[in-house]
C-alpha positions as CSV (number, residue, x, y, z in Angstrom):
1,M,19.2,14.5,37.6
2,A,15.7,14.4,39.0
3,G,13.1,12.2,37.4
4,V,10.8,13.8,34.9
5,R,7.2,12.6,34.2
6,G,4.7,13.7,31.7
7,G,4.4,14.0,27.9
8,G,5.4,17.7,27.3
9,M,8.0,18.8,24.7
10,S,10.4,19.9,27.6
11,N,10.5,16.3,28.7
12,N,11.4,15.1,25.2
13,R,14.2,17.7,25.2
14,E,15.6,16.3,28.4
15,V,15.7,12.8,26.9
16,A,17.1,14.1,23.6
17,K,19.9,16.0,25.4
18,L,20.9,13.0,27.4
19,A,20.7,10.6,24.5
20,G,22.6,13.0,22.1
21,V,19.8,13.0,19.5
22,S,17.2,15.4,18.2
23,V,13.7,15.9,19.8
24,A,12.2,14.6,16.6
25,T,14.2,11.4,16.9
26,V,12.9,10.9,20.5
27,S,9.4,11.3,19.2
28,R,9.9,8.8,16.4
29,A,11.6,6.3,18.8
30,L,8.6,6.4,21.1
31,Q,5.8,6.5,18.5
32,K,7.2,4.7,15.5
33,P,10.2,2.7,16.7
34,E,10.5,0.8,13.5
35,L,11.7,4.0,11.8
36,V,14.6,4.4,14.1
37,S,17.8,2.3,14.1
38,L,18.3,-0.2,17.0
39,K,21.4,1.7,18.1
40,T,19.6,5.0,18.3
41,R,16.5,3.5,19.9
42,N,18.6,1.9,22.6
43,K,20.2,5.3,23.3
44,V,16.7,6.9,23.7
45,L,15.5,4.1,25.9
46,S,18.6,4.3,28.1
47,A,18.0,8.0,28.6
48,I,14.4,7.4,29.4
49,K,15.3,4.9,32.1
50,K,18.0,7.2,33.6
51,L,15.5,10.1,33.8
52,D,12.7,7.8,35.1
53,Y,10.6,9.5,32.3
54,R,7.1,8.2,31.6
55,P,5.6,9.5,28.4
56,N,1.9,10.5,28.7
57,L,0.5,7.3,27.0
58,M,-2.9,8.7,26.3
59,A,-1.5,11.9,24.8
60,A,0.8,9.9,22.6
61,K,-2.1,7.8,21.4
62,F,-4.1,10.9,20.7
63,R,-1.3,12.3,18.5
64,S,-0.1,9.2,16.8
65,G,-2.8,6.6,17.3
66,K,-2.2,3.1,18.7
67,T,0.9,1.0,18.0
68,G,-1.2,-2.0,17.2
69,N,1.2,-4.2,19.2
70,L,0.2,-6.5,22.0
71,V,2.9,-8.0,24.2
72,V,2.3,-11.7,25.2
73,L,4.3,-13.0,28.1
74,V,4.5,-16.8,27.9
75,P,6.5,-18.9,30.5
76,T,7.7,-21.3,27.8
77,V,6.8,-21.7,24.1
78,A,7.8,-25.4,24.4
79,N,4.6,-26.1,26.3
80,L,2.1,-27.6,23.8
81,F,-0.9,-26.1,25.5
82,F,0.5,-22.6,25.4
83,A,1.3,-23.1,21.7
84,R,-2.4,-23.6,21.1
85,V,-3.3,-20.5,23.2
86,I,-0.8,-18.4,21.2
87,S,-2.4,-19.7,17.9
88,G,-5.8,-18.4,19.1
89,M,-4.3,-15.1,20.0
90,Q,-2.6,-14.7,16.7
91,E,-5.7,-15.3,14.7
92,A,-7.9,-13.0,16.8
93,A,-5.3,-10.2,16.8
94,H,-4.9,-10.4,13.1
95,K,-8.6,-10.1,12.5
96,K,-8.7,-6.9,14.6
97,G,-5.7,-5.3,13.1
98,Y,-3.2,-5.9,15.9
99,S,0.1,-7.7,16.0
100,I,1.4,-10.1,18.7
101,L,4.9,-9.6,20.2
102,L,5.7,-13.0,21.7
103,C,8.0,-13.0,24.7
104,N,9.3,-16.3,26.0
105,T,10.1,-15.3,29.6
106,F,10.9,-18.7,31.3
107,G,8.9,-17.3,34.2
108,D,11.6,-14.7,35.0
109,P,10.0,-11.7,36.7
110,E,12.8,-9.3,35.7
111,M,12.4,-10.3,32.1
112,E,8.6,-9.9,32.3
113,E,8.9,-6.5,33.8
114,G,11.3,-5.4,31.1
115,Y,8.9,-6.5,28.4
116,A,5.9,-4.8,30.1
117,K,7.8,-1.5,30.0
118,M,7.2,-1.5,26.3
119,V,3.8,-0.1,27.1
120,H,5.3,2.9,28.9
121,T,7.7,3.6,26.0
122,C,4.8,3.4,23.5
123,Q,6.2,0.4,21.8
124,A,3.1,-1.7,22.6
125,D,-0.4,-1.0,23.7
126,G,-1.0,-3.7,26.3
127,V,0.1,-7.0,27.8
128,I,-1.3,-10.5,28.0
129,Q,0.2,-12.4,30.9
130,L,-0.1,-16.2,30.9
131,R,1.1,-16.9,34.4
132,A,0.2,-15.7,37.9
133,Y,2.5,-12.7,38.1
134,N,1.9,-8.9,37.7
135,P,4.8,-7.5,35.6
136,F,3.8,-3.9,36.2
137,P,5.0,-2.0,39.3
138,A,2.3,-1.6,41.9
139,Q,2.1,2.2,41.4
140,D,1.1,1.7,37.8
141,T,-2.3,0.1,38.7
142,G,-3.7,3.4,39.9
143,G,-6.3,1.6,42.0
144,S,-8.5,1.2,38.9
145,S,-9.5,-2.0,37.2
146,T,-8.9,-0.4,33.8
147,A,-5.8,1.6,34.6
148,L,-3.6,-1.4,33.9
149,P,-3.4,-2.4,30.2
150,M,-3.1,-6.1,30.9
151,V,-5.2,-9.3,30.7
152,N,-4.3,-12.3,32.8
153,A,-5.1,-15.7,31.2
154,C,-4.6,-19.4,31.9
155,E,-2.7,-19.3,35.2
156,V,-4.4,-16.3,36.8
157,L,-3.6,-14.0,39.7
158,D,-5.7,-14.2,42.9
159,N,-7.8,-11.2,43.7
160,T,-6.7,-9.5,40.5
161,T,-8.1,-6.2,39.3
162,V,-7.4,-6.9,35.7
163,P,-9.6,-8.8,33.2
164,T,-9.0,-12.5,33.4
165,V,-9.6,-15.7,31.3
166,T,-9.6,-18.9,33.3
167,L,-11.0,-22.4,33.7
168,D,-12.6,-23.9,36.8
169,N,-9.6,-26.1,37.4
170,R,-10.9,-27.3,40.8
171,A,-14.2,-28.6,39.2
172,A,-12.3,-30.2,36.3
173,A,-9.9,-32.1,38.6
174,R,-12.9,-33.2,40.7
175,A,-14.6,-34.5,37.6
176,M,-11.5,-36.5,36.6
177,T,-11.1,-38.0,40.1
178,E,-14.8,-38.9,40.2
179,H,-14.3,-40.7,36.9
180,L,-11.4,-42.8,38.4
181,L,-13.4,-43.5,41.5
182,Q,-16.4,-44.7,39.4
183,L,-14.0,-47.2,37.8
184,G,-13.3,-48.6,41.3
185,H,-10.0,-47.0,42.0
186,R,-9.2,-46.0,45.6
187,R,-5.5,-45.5,45.6
188,I,-5.3,-42.7,43.1
189,A,-1.9,-40.9,42.8
190,V,-1.5,-37.3,41.6
191,V,1.5,-36.0,39.7
192,M,1.3,-32.3,40.5
193,G,2.5,-29.2,38.6
194,P,5.0,-26.6,39.9
195,K,4.6,-26.1,43.6
196,N,3.7,-22.4,43.5
197,S,1.3,-22.6,40.6
198,P,-2.4,-21.7,41.2
199,L,-3.2,-24.5,38.7
200,T,-1.5,-27.1,40.9
201,R,-3.3,-25.8,44.0
202,D,-6.8,-25.8,42.4
203,R,-6.4,-29.1,40.7
204,L,-5.2,-30.7,43.9
205,A,-8.2,-29.1,45.7
206,G,-10.6,-30.7,43.2
207,Y,-9.0,-34.1,43.7
208,R,-9.4,-33.8,47.5
209,D,-13.0,-32.7,47.0
210,A,-13.8,-35.9,45.1
211,L,-12.1,-38.1,47.7
212,Q,-14.0,-36.4,50.6
213,E,-17.3,-36.8,48.8
214,A,-16.6,-40.5,48.3
215,G,-15.6,-40.9,52.0
216,I,-12.0,-41.8,51.1
217,A,-9.2,-40.5,53.4
218,F,-6.7,-38.2,51.7
219,D,-3.2,-39.9,51.6
220,E,-0.4,-37.3,51.1
221,S,2.0,-40.1,50.2
222,L,0.2,-40.4,46.9
223,L,1.2,-36.9,45.8
224,C,4.3,-36.6,43.6
225,P,6.0,-33.4,42.5
226,G,6.2,-32.5,38.9
227,D,6.8,-29.5,36.6
228,F,4.5,-30.2,33.6
229,T,7.2,-31.9,31.6
230,L,7.4,-35.4,30.1
231,H,10.5,-36.1,32.2
232,S,8.8,-35.3,35.5
233,G,5.8,-37.5,34.7
234,R,8.2,-40.4,33.8
235,K,10.2,-39.9,37.0
236,A,7.1,-39.8,39.2
237,A,5.6,-43.0,37.7
238,G,8.9,-44.7,38.3
239,E,8.8,-43.8,42.0
240,L,5.2,-44.7,42.4
241,I,5.5,-48.3,41.0
242,E,8.4,-49.0,43.4
243,R,6.2,-48.6,46.4
244,K,4.9,-51.7,48.2
245,D,1.3,-50.4,48.1
246,S,1.4,-48.8,44.7
247,P,-1.5,-46.9,43.2
248,T,-3.9,-48.4,40.6
249,A,-4.5,-45.0,38.9
250,I,-2.3,-42.0,38.3
251,F,-3.8,-38.6,37.6
252,C,-1.3,-36.2,36.1
253,E,-2.0,-32.5,36.2
254,N,-1.2,-32.1,32.5
255,D,-1.0,-34.4,29.4
256,E,2.8,-34.2,28.9
257,M,3.4,-35.7,32.4
258,A,0.8,-38.3,31.7
259,M,2.5,-39.4,28.6
260,G,5.8,-39.6,30.4
261,A,4.2,-41.7,33.1
262,I,2.7,-44.1,30.5
263,Q,6.1,-44.6,28.9
264,R,7.7,-45.4,32.3
265,L,4.9,-47.9,33.2
266,K,5.2,-49.7,29.9
267,Q,8.9,-49.9,30.1
268,S,8.5,-51.6,33.5
269,G,6.2,-54.3,31.9
270,L,3.0,-52.8,33.3
271,R,-0.1,-52.5,31.1
272,V,-2.2,-49.3,30.8
273,P,-5.0,-49.4,31.9
274,E,-5.1,-53.1,32.9
275,D,-2.5,-52.7,35.6
276,V,-2.5,-48.9,36.1
277,S,-4.9,-46.3,34.7
278,V,-3.4,-43.0,33.7
279,A,-5.2,-39.7,33.2
280,G,-4.1,-36.2,32.1
281,F,-5.2,-32.6,31.8
282,D,-5.4,-30.3,28.7
283,D,-6.2,-32.6,25.8
284,I,-3.2,-31.5,23.7
285,A,-3.1,-32.7,20.1
286,F,-1.0,-35.8,20.9
287,A,-3.4,-37.0,23.6
288,Q,-5.6,-38.9,21.2
289,F,-2.6,-40.5,19.5
290,S,-0.7,-41.7,22.6
291,D,-0.5,-45.5,23.2
292,P,-3.1,-46.0,24.6
293,P,-5.1,-42.8,23.8
294,L,-5.2,-40.6,26.8
295,T,-8.2,-39.9,29.1
296,T,-8.0,-36.2,29.9
297,I,-9.7,-32.8,30.6
298,A,-10.2,-30.8,27.4
299,Q,-9.5,-27.1,27.7
300,P,-10.5,-24.7,24.9
301,A,-6.9,-23.5,24.4
302,E,-7.5,-21.5,21.3
303,E,-10.5,-19.8,22.9
304,F,-8.3,-18.8,25.9
305,G,-6.1,-16.9,23.4
306,S,-8.8,-15.3,21.3
307,T,-10.8,-14.3,24.4
308,A,-7.7,-12.7,26.1
309,V,-7.0,-10.7,22.9
310,S,-10.6,-9.5,22.7
311,L,-10.7,-8.5,26.3
312,L,-7.4,-6.5,26.0
313,I,-8.6,-4.7,22.9
314,D,-11.9,-3.9,24.6
315,L,-9.8,-2.5,27.5
316,L,-7.6,-0.4,25.3
317,E,-10.5,1.0,23.3
318,G,-12.5,1.9,26.4
319,R,-15.3,-0.7,26.3
320,I,-14.6,-2.2,29.7
321,K,-15.9,-0.4,32.7
322,K,-15.3,-3.2,35.2
323,A,-12.6,-5.9,35.0
324,P,-14.5,-9.1,33.9
325,K,-13.5,-12.7,34.8
326,V,-14.3,-15.1,32.0
327,T,-14.5,-18.8,33.0
328,L,-14.3,-21.1,30.0
329,P,-15.9,-24.6,29.9
330,F,-14.0,-27.9,30.2
331,E,-14.9,-31.4,29.1
332,L,-14.0,-34.8,30.5
333,V,-12.7,-36.8,27.5
334,V,-12.7,-40.6,28.3
335,R,-10.3,-42.7,26.2
336,S,-8.7,-46.0,26.7
337,S,-5.9,-45.1,29.2
338,T,-8.3,-45.5,32.0
339,G,-10.3,-48.6,32.9
340,P,-11.7,-50.6,35.8
341,T,-9.5,-51.4,38.7
342,S,-7.6,-54.7,38.8
343,N,-7.7,-57.2,41.7
344,K,-4.9,-55.3,43.4
345,E,-7.4,-53.5,45.6
346,T,-10.9,-54.1,46.9
347,V,-13.6,-51.8,45.6
348,Q,-15.4,-50.2,48.5
């Protein structure tokens, strides 16, 4: 059967016929899904998919009002930084009469695209995406900055046409590297995040900026792969200390990897920071309670969440004419995990 698009009653009849339900049930499943049983709702959604039917979202909103639901796509709820971002979202959404539908996607594009379709079936008003991936098909953007009901936050898309909330990760990583250089360190290792992450790319660029400004040659052998987990930080530190010319400082691109690195160093009998300085990024709650307390870059995580929600609601309610890019501030927080270099190297 040919695909049908639009929001007319005839389209609802096509869906109703295929699903074996009434037209009224189709309308309820689209506009007030909580009033329809899961079994029936799945029948309707299956029929919609087979017909390639797209309800007229604006017409549905005019007739029934907003759903009040915002879909949040989070790569992993286990990440402590994301947990703080979500907390900020929840509070901001509640104050404005919206609800958060949290989707733990594991960074799976197919899963993200499936959740994003909730907008087309009128189960949600818009999407907040926390990683650099557009979950909507390209044809849905319409070439307009406000056609796509999405806000991208934290790990943002390059050259995006949707509102974004970000941090100047390059400048932040440069500030941290400069701090380590000022302490006399010259062999500064970096434990990176996931290979394809814009965060990894920008933080590495900031590290290289600081080295270049200080007249220090970039040494690719000081880069270690990681994935933002405790385990990867621990593994990287173990590999680094086995090298003949081991680093005197380790800059981890998030706090969890830094804490894993500290654990591995201490288990090997090394002192932090007397033998090796360790720095992180994020300033999660545990950073100030680690042993020793962690030097890090503080990000306003809750503000990431609240700003993303505010932007999405402004987009949905027509207050955004041009997709803004909001860059939030960072702070270098110096604690006792970093200190002056030891005699292992000569300060230049």
